[in-house]
C-alpha positions as CSV (number, residue, x, y, z in Angstrom):
1,M,0.0,0.0,0.0
2,R,2.8,2.4,0.9
3,I,4.6,1.6,-2.4
4,R,1.5,2.4,-4.4
5,N,0.9,5.6,-2.5
6,W,4.5,6.7,-3.2
7,V,4.1,5.9,-6.9
8,A,0.9,8.0,-7.1
9,V,2.6,10.9,-5.3
10,A,5.7,10.7,-7.6
11,G,3.4,10.6,-10.7
12,A,1.6,13.7,-9.5
13,L,4.8,15.6,-9.0
14,A,6.0,14.6,-12.5
15,V,2.8,16.1,-14.0
16,V,3.4,19.3,-12.1
17,V,7.0,19.5,-13.2
18,L,6.2,18.8,-16.9
19,V,3.5,21.4,-17.2
20,P,5.1,24.5,-19.0
21,P,4.5,28.0,-17.7
22,L,2.0,30.1,-19.5
23,L,3.5,32.6,-22.0
24,T,1.5,35.4,-20.5
25,S,2.6,34.8,-16.9
26,G,4.5,38.1,-16.6
27,A,7.8,37.6,-14.8
28,D,8.4,34.2,-16.6
29,T,8.2,35.8,-20.1
30,T,10.1,39.0,-19.4
31,A,12.8,37.1,-17.4
32,S,13.8,35.2,-20.6
33,L,14.2,38.4,-22.6
34,R,17.7,39.4,-21.4
35,S,18.4,42.1,-24.0
36,L,16.6,44.3,-26.4
37,R,17.5,46.6,-29.3
38,V,15.3,49.7,-29.8
39,L,15.4,51.4,-33.2
40,V,14.7,55.1,-33.2
41,P,13.6,56.3,-36.7
42,N,14.7,59.9,-36.3
43,A,17.7,61.9,-35.1
44,P,18.8,62.1,-31.4
45,G,16.8,64.6,-29.4
46,G,13.5,63.9,-31.2
47,G,10.3,62.7,-29.7
48,Y,10.8,59.0,-30.6
49,D,14.4,59.2,-29.3
50,V,13.4,60.8,-25.9
51,T,10.6,58.2,-25.5
52,A,12.8,55.3,-26.4
53,R,15.7,56.3,-24.1
54,T,13.4,57.1,-21.2
55,A,11.7,53.8,-21.5
56,A,15.0,51.9,-21.8
57,K,16.3,53.6,-18.6
58,A,13.1,52.9,-16.7
59,M,13.2,49.2,-17.7
60,E,16.8,48.8,-16.5
61,D,16.2,50.8,-13.3
62,A,13.2,48.6,-12.5
63,E,15.3,45.5,-13.3
64,L,12.9,44.3,-16.0
65,I,15.7,43.7,-18.4
66,R,19.4,43.5,-18.2
67,N,20.5,45.4,-21.3
68,T,18.8,47.7,-23.8
69,E,20.5,49.2,-26.8
70,V,18.9,52.3,-28.3
71,F,20.2,53.3,-31.8
72,N,19.1,55.9,-34.4
73,L,18.3,55.3,-38.0
74,P,16.8,58.6,-39.3
75,G,15.5,59.4,-42.7
76,A,12.3,60.1,-44.7
77,G,10.2,61.0,-41.7
78,G,10.8,57.6,-40.0
79,T,10.1,55.4,-43.0
80,V,13.8,54.4,-43.4
81,G,13.6,53.0,-39.9
82,L,10.2,51.4,-40.7
83,G,11.7,49.7,-43.7
84,R,14.6,48.3,-41.7
85,T,12.1,47.0,-39.0
86,V,10.0,45.3,-41.6
87,S,13.1,43.7,-43.2
88,E,14.1,42.2,-39.8
89,R,11.3,39.7,-40.1
90,G,11.2,37.2,-37.3
91,N,13.6,39.2,-35.0
92,G,12.0,39.0,-31.6
93,K,14.7,41.1,-29.9
94,L,14.1,44.3,-31.9
95,V,11.5,47.0,-31.5
96,M,11.0,50.4,-33.1
97,S,9.9,53.5,-31.3
98,M,7.3,55.2,-33.4
99,G,4.1,57.3,-33.4
100,L,1.7,59.4,-35.4
101,G,4.5,60.9,-37.5
102,V,5.4,57.6,-39.1
103,V,1.7,57.0,-40.0
104,G,1.6,60.2,-42.0
105,S,5.1,59.8,-43.5
106,V,4.1,56.5,-45.0
107,Y,1.5,58.5,-47.1
108,T,3.6,61.6,-47.9
109,N,6.7,59.6,-48.8
110,K,4.8,56.9,-50.6
111,A,6.7,54.3,-48.6
112,P,6.6,50.7,-49.7
113,S,5.9,49.5,-46.2
114,S,3.4,50.7,-43.6
115,L,2.9,50.2,-39.9
116,L,0.3,47.6,-40.7
117,D,3.2,45.4,-41.9
118,T,4.7,45.3,-38.3
119,T,3.8,43.6,-35.1
120,P,2.0,46.0,-32.7
121,I,3.4,45.8,-29.2
122,A,2.1,48.7,-27.2
123,K,0.9,52.3,-27.4
124,L,2.6,54.2,-24.6
125,I,1.8,57.9,-24.4
126,E,0.0,60.8,-25.7
127,E,1.6,64.3,-25.8
128,P,0.3,67.7,-26.9
129,D,2.3,69.9,-29.3
130,I,3.4,73.4,-28.3
131,V,3.7,76.5,-30.5
132,V,7.1,78.0,-29.7
133,V,9.3,81.0,-30.6
134,G,12.7,82.1,-29.4
135,A,13.0,84.2,-26.3
136,D,13.9,87.3,-28.5
137,S,11.1,86.8,-31.0
138,P,8.8,89.8,-31.7
139,Y,5.8,87.6,-31.1
140,R,4.6,87.7,-27.5
141,T,1.2,86.1,-28.0
142,L,-0.4,83.7,-30.5
143,D,-2.7,86.5,-31.6
144,E,0.3,88.5,-32.7
145,L,1.8,85.6,-34.5
146,V,-1.5,84.7,-36.3
147,G,-1.9,88.4,-37.4
148,A,1.6,88.3,-39.0
149,W,0.9,84.9,-40.5
150,R,-2.3,86.0,-42.2
151,A,-0.6,89.0,-43.7
152,D,2.3,87.0,-45.1
153,P,1.6,83.2,-45.1
154,G,4.7,82.3,-47.1
155,G,7.0,84.7,-45.3
156,V,6.1,83.6,-41.7
157,T,7.8,80.2,-41.8
158,V,7.0,77.4,-39.4
159,G,9.3,74.6,-38.6
160,G,8.3,71.2,-37.2
161,G,10.2,68.1,-36.0
162,S,8.4,65.8,-38.4
163,S,8.1,65.4,-42.2
164,P,4.8,66.3,-44.0
165,G,2.0,64.1,-42.6
166,G,3.5,64.0,-39.1
167,P,2.1,65.6,-36.0
168,D,4.3,68.7,-36.1
169,H,3.2,69.2,-39.6
170,L,-0.5,68.4,-39.1
171,A,-0.9,70.7,-36.1
172,P,0.1,74.0,-37.9
173,M,-1.9,73.0,-40.9
174,L,-5.0,72.5,-38.8
175,I,-4.3,75.8,-37.0
176,A,-3.9,77.6,-40.4
177,K,-7.2,76.2,-41.6
178,A,-8.9,77.3,-38.4
179,V,-7.6,80.9,-38.7
180,G,-8.7,81.2,-42.4
181,L,-5.4,80.3,-44.2
182,D,-5.1,77.9,-47.0
183,P,-2.8,75.1,-45.7
184,R,-1.2,74.9,-49.1
185,R,0.2,78.4,-48.7
186,V,1.9,77.6,-45.5
187,N,5.7,77.6,-45.7
188,Y,6.5,74.5,-43.6
189,I,10.1,73.5,-43.1
190,P,10.5,69.9,-41.8
191,Y,13.3,68.8,-39.5
192,D,14.3,65.3,-38.4
193,G,13.1,65.6,-34.8
194,G,12.7,68.3,-32.3
195,G,16.4,68.4,-31.6
196,E,17.2,69.7,-35.1
197,L,14.3,72.1,-35.0
198,L,15.4,73.7,-31.7
199,A,18.5,75.2,-33.3
200,S,16.4,76.9,-36.0
201,V,13.9,78.3,-33.5
202,L,16.7,79.7,-31.3
203,G,18.6,81.1,-34.3
204,G,15.5,82.7,-35.8
205,K,15.7,80.6,-39.0
206,V,12.0,80.0,-38.6
207,A,9.3,82.4,-37.3
208,F,7.9,79.7,-35.0
209,G,8.1,76.0,-34.3
210,V,5.7,73.2,-33.4
211,S,7.0,70.3,-31.4
212,G,6.2,68.0,-28.5
213,V,6.3,69.5,-25.0
214,G,8.5,66.8,-23.6
215,E,11.3,67.6,-26.0
216,Y,11.7,71.2,-24.8
217,R,11.1,71.0,-21.1
218,D,14.6,72.1,-20.3
219,Q,14.6,75.0,-22.7
220,I,11.2,76.2,-21.4
221,E,12.4,76.2,-17.8
222,A,15.7,78.0,-18.8
223,G,13.7,80.7,-20.6
224,Q,15.4,80.1,-23.9
225,I,12.1,79.6,-25.7
226,R,8.6,81.1,-25.3
227,V,5.5,78.9,-25.5
228,L,2.6,80.8,-27.2
229,A,0.1,78.0,-27.0
230,V,-0.5,74.3,-26.3
231,T,-2.6,72.1,-28.6
232,S,-4.2,70.1,-25.7
233,G,-7.7,70.6,-24.4
234,A,-6.4,71.8,-21.1
235,R,-3.4,73.8,-19.9
236,L,-0.3,71.9,-19.1
237,P,1.3,71.9,-15.6
238,G,4.5,73.8,-15.5
239,V,3.9,75.5,-18.9
240,D,2.7,79.1,-18.7
241,A,0.7,79.2,-21.9
242,P,-3.0,79.1,-23.0
243,T,-4.6,76.4,-25.0
244,L,-5.3,77.1,-28.7
245,R,-9.0,77.4,-27.9
246,E,-8.4,79.9,-25.1
247,S,-6.5,81.9,-27.8
248,G,-9.5,81.9,-30.2
249,V,-8.3,79.0,-32.4
250,D,-10.7,76.1,-32.5
251,V,-8.2,73.2,-32.6
252,E,-7.4,70.4,-30.2
253,F,-4.6,68.1,-31.2
254,N,-2.6,65.3,-29.5
255,N,0.4,63.3,-30.7
256,W,0.9,59.7,-29.5
257,R,3.9,57.2,-29.4
258,G,4.3,53.5,-29.1
259,V,6.4,50.5,-30.0
260,V,6.2,47.9,-32.8
261,A,8.2,44.9,-33.6
262,P,9.2,43.2,-37.0
263,P,6.6,41.0,-38.7
264,G,6.7,37.3,-38.4
265,I,7.9,37.0,-34.8
266,T,6.8,34.0,-32.8
267,D,3.8,34.1,-30.5
268,A,6.2,33.5,-27.6
269,D,8.4,36.5,-28.6
270,R,5.3,38.7,-29.1
271,A,4.1,37.7,-25.6
272,R,7.5,38.5,-24.0
273,L,7.6,41.9,-25.6
274,V,4.0,42.8,-24.7
275,D,4.6,41.6,-21.1
276,L,7.8,43.7,-20.9
277,F,6.0,46.9,-21.8
278,T,3.0,46.0,-19.7
279,H,5.4,45.6,-16.7
280,L,7.1,48.9,-17.6
281,H,3.7,50.6,-17.5
282,G,3.2,49.6,-13.9
283,T,6.6,50.7,-12.5
284,P,7.1,53.9,-10.4
285,Q,10.0,54.7,-12.7
286,W,7.7,55.0,-15.7
287,R,5.1,57.0,-13.7
288,E,7.8,59.5,-12.7
289,A,8.9,59.7,-16.4
290,L,5.3,60.5,-17.5
291,A,5.1,63.3,-15.0
292,R,8.5,64.7,-15.7
293,N,8.0,64.9,-19.5
294,G,4.4,66.1,-19.4
295,W,3.2,62.9,-21.1
296,T,-0.3,61.4,-20.8
297,D,-0.5,57.7,-20.0
298,A,-2.2,56.1,-23.0
299,F,-1.2,52.5,-22.6
300,A,-2.8,50.0,-25.0
301,P,-1.1,46.6,-25.5
302,G,-1.0,44.1,-28.3
303,D,-4.2,43.6,-30.3
304,E,-5.8,46.8,-28.8
305,F,-2.9,48.8,-30.2
306,G,-3.2,47.0,-33.5
307,A,-6.8,48.1,-33.8
308,F,-5.8,51.6,-33.0
309,L,-3.1,51.6,-35.7
310,R,-5.6,50.6,-38.3
311,E,-8.0,53.4,-37.3
312,E,-5.1,56.0,-37.3
313,N,-4.1,55.0,-40.8
314,D,-7.6,55.7,-42.1
315,R,-7.9,58.9,-40.1
316,V,-4.6,60.4,-41.2
317,A,-5.3,59.7,-44.8
318,A,-8.6,61.5,-44.5
319,V,-7.1,64.5,-42.7
320,L,-4.3,64.9,-45.4
321,K,-6.9,64.7,-48.1
322,D,-9.2,67.2,-46.4
323,L,-6.2,69.7,-46.1
324,G,-5.4,69.2,-49.8
325,L,-2.0,67.6,-48.9
326,A,-2.5,64.1,-50.2
């Protein structure tokens, strides 16, 4: 009797040992992802770059992963990086930092690949744009800037940290339309990220710039640039500027950013990546980063993010067509 009981117990233990852990069990999946490469499809200092490096540091500080390598591959509004990501088919240790700008750039650059060719991992944040001028600019208010812009649409140049179709391009086009200007008359100068745009704003090479608030926090606090308006529906903490609507311009606009992986990765790799960013979302390190950069938490993992991407592709195409830009 005792021998049979022991055999039964041993058999039960064997069953327990042989049952594999679930892929979505959180710590089990992220623990097996020891390193990760993060492709940034614009220049250092841009929004995708700031988001990627902030996320990488938060992951390491929270001990979610041992090593993350962030590298830049700029060009064609992010579509060069997108093409590289799509070409890395099956690589479960690579992700690309991206956002609304890449959605628009696919259309305006007639790129051969779109974000629908990638594996959606997570939407991370939303962020309003800001309308900025240098500290020595003659424009003290948005109303003064709009008055000059109406008088000389081509002469009052606007710079943005994204190519045509991106958020820093769409925001001033929507503002132009709202104040009675034909968007096609706007002299928009694209830069590869907010870092490159900053030098032109400070040097007076453009009359004003449009970029994400998180990219210019230090310059705002140092008094190097003046914020004339924010594109969000409410004022931003720590930014002494009205909303567009408060300034008489009926526009509300928010950018967003997230992470995608190459196509053709395994279900296990996809689960590990989704779990990694899900765990990141819950860390105090990430919550502190959101507050510090003025970002709004907009987390949406996996399939939820994929559905959002499909909707954004259709929405951006319709906006560009409505503005006469596509």
